[in-house]
N, C-alpha and C positions, 0 to 999 in steps of 0.2 A: 175394451179400453185397457191400456197398459202403460207402464213407464218404460222408457228406453234404458240404455246403459247408464249405470250410476255415475255421478259426477266424479271427475278425476281431480285429485288434490296433489299438491307438491310434496307435502310431508307425510301423507297417508296413502295406504293402498288397501284394496279389499282383502279381507281375511280369507274369503272363499272365492273360487272361480266365478266370474260373472256369467249371467244368463242374457239371452237376447231380449227377453221381455219379462217384466214384473207386474203382477196384478196389484191393484190398490190394496194397501194394508200390509203388503210384504215389506220386509226390512233387510238391510244389508249392514254388516258390521265392518268397520275399518280398523286397521292396525298401523302402527308407525312403520315407516320405511327404515331400512338399515341406516344406522347412524343417527336416528332420531329417537326421542323419548316422549312419553305422554305428558302433556301439561295437566296439572290438577284441575278438576271440575269442568273439563271440556267433553262434550258429547262425541261419541265415536260411532253412533248408529243413525242411519238415515232411513226414512220411511217413504214408500211410494204413496202419494196422496191421491184422493179421489179426482183431483184435477190432472192426474197423470204426470205429476212432476215430483221430484225428490225434495224432501225437507232440506233446506240449505244447512251446511255445517261450516263452522270456522276451522281453520287449520289447527288441529288439536295436538300437534307434535312440535317439539323444538329440537334443535341439534343437540346431540349428546356432548358432554364436556369430557375432554381428556384430563387426567389428574395434573395438578401443577407440578411440572418437572423439577422445580427448585433450582437455585443457583449452584453452579459447581464451585468447589473450594477455590479461592483466588480468581473468581470470575463471576459472571452474571448471565441471566437469561433474559432475552427481550421478546415480549409478545408482539410479533410483527404486525398482527391484525388487531391487537388490543383485546383479544379474547382467546379462550382455550377450547372453543367449539370445534366440532368435527369439520375438517377442511382447513383449519387455521395452521399457522406456521410459527415456530419460535426459532430464534437465532441465539447462539452462544458466543460470548466474547470473553477473553481472558484479561486480567489486569496487566498493566505494563510489567514487563519482565517475565511473563509466563506465556507458554506456547500451548495451543489447543491440540489435544490428542483425541481424535475421534471425529464424529460428524459435526460440522458447524451448524447445520440446519436440520430441524426435525419437523415432521408433519403429523397432525392428528388425523388418522385414517381409520377406515373400517377394519376391524380385526375380529374374525369369527362373527359373533352376534353383538359385539360391542365396538368400542373405539380404543385406540392405543397410539402411542408415539411410534414413529417409523424407525427411530434409532434410540439407543441408550444415551443417557446424559454423558457428554464427554468430560475429560479431565483437563485441568490446567496445570501443566508441569513447569517448574522453574527453568528458564532458559539457561543453558550451560554451554560453554565453549571448550573444545579440546585445546590443548596447549598450542600457542602460536608457533610458526616455523622458526627454527634456528637459522641464524645467518652467518655467513663466512666472515671471519675476523671481527665478530661482534657477539653480543649477548643481550638478554633482557632480564630484568629483575623478577623475582618470585618464580624462577624457572623450575623450582622443585615441585610445583603443584601439578596434579593430574587433571583437574578441571577448574574452570574459571566461571564465576557467576556473571549474570547479565549486568552490564555497565561497569564491570571490573576493567581496570586499565593496566596495561603493561608498558614499560618504558625500555627502549632499546638504547644501547651505546656501543661504541667501537672499543676494541681491546687496547688500542694505543693511539697516541696523538698523530701517528703517521697516517691514520685513516680518517676520512670524512664520512659522516652519516648522510646518505643521500635518500631522501624520502621522509615519511612521517616517523617522528621519534616515538610517538605513542599510538597504540592500537587499543580499541575498545571492543569488548565482547558485546555484540549487538543482536538485533532481531534475527531469528532463525538460527541462532547459535553460531554465527559466523563473525569473524573479526572485521572491523570497520574498513580497513584498507589492506593492501598488500604490505608485507614488512619492508623496512628500509634496507639499503645495502651499505656496506662499509668498503669504500674504495679509496685508493690513493689518487688524489686530484691535484695536478700541477699544470697550471696554464703557462704558456710561453710568455716571455717578457713582451708587453704590448708597446711596440715602438711606433710613434707617430711623428713624422717629420713636420717641421714648422709648427710645433705645438709644445705647450708646457703641460706637465701633470700638475693639477691643482689639488688632487686628493688621491690617496692610495700610493704612498711613496715607498712601499717595501720593494724588496728584490725577489721575494718568493711569493707566488700567487696561488693560494689554495682555494678550496670550495667556498664560494660566495664572497671571495675578495672582490672589491669594487675599485675601479680607477676612473677618475674624472679628468678630462682634457679641456684645454682652452687654446684655440688657434692663435698664432702670432698676428699682429696687426697686418692687415692687407690680405689675410687668408680667411677663407670660410670653411666651415666643417661640412663634410660630406659623410653623413651618418650620425650616430648618437654620441653625445659628449660623455655619457656614462656607460661603462661596460662592466659585466659581472662574470666571474669565472664559474662555470657550471659543471655538472657532474661528469661530462665527457671530456674534461680538460680543454674545453673550448670557451672562447669569449662570446658572450651573448649580450646585446647584438654584436656583430663583428666589429673588429677594431676600425675606427673611423679614419678618414683622411682629411688633411687640411690643404685645400687647393687655392691657388691665387685667383682672385676675381670676386665677383658679386654673385651670391646665391640667389637664384630666382625663387621667390616664394610661390608664384603661380605663373603658368605659361601665358604669354601674351595672347590676346584674343585675335582670332583669324577672321572674325565677322567684320564686314564693312560697317563704318559708322552710320548711324541712322540720322539723316538730315531732316531738320524740321523746316517746313515752309510756312511763311506767314499766311494766315487764312484770309 
């Protein structure tokens, strides 16, 4: 009579090489697998009984814990699995205005005969922007600085009233250390005089039309407008939408239907 191979456990393995057969009274000793630690007061020895079966054991080992990595300065660590056990994961995030330098994710893995984190705790550095671009015929305030902090704003302006500022007047130092938009341009913008026959100008009575100048037209009685009644002088010295026309006649709001009428017959 003999016992067969000892029971296999998830968290434990045999300390010594197994034999094919064991006589009653023989015992085997288990030890924790890599990445596991002994639970207090749990048996680690199984005995071959007279009934040719092994004394049952409970899983006597638990996953080892990695040390608490702690929050980075100006950031925090998130236990993705809710634990620091072997096989778990933590993610690092930085506070607003700070950028992560290093690995965002770290894993608790087997290292030699223990466990450790797969990467060092990262740092959270303040987001900084290099100076924004200079523009032709314009400038921005606070241009003497070498670096700008996250959320800091610079304001652009043109050097003289002959130029119009095309684009965003303000740029913000934003995520990834980049400015929020491309810088504006300072351009001379002059749109041609918008002449519309058979119409009156009812707004925009100047003789010079610069960037963002608006003109509103109204057709004479008996004429209808083909286009928009309001036009704006844009950055390419063009009217947007194009200058309208006032044409004689009736403007059709919708084309007539080409479908034959549906006749109803009394039932």
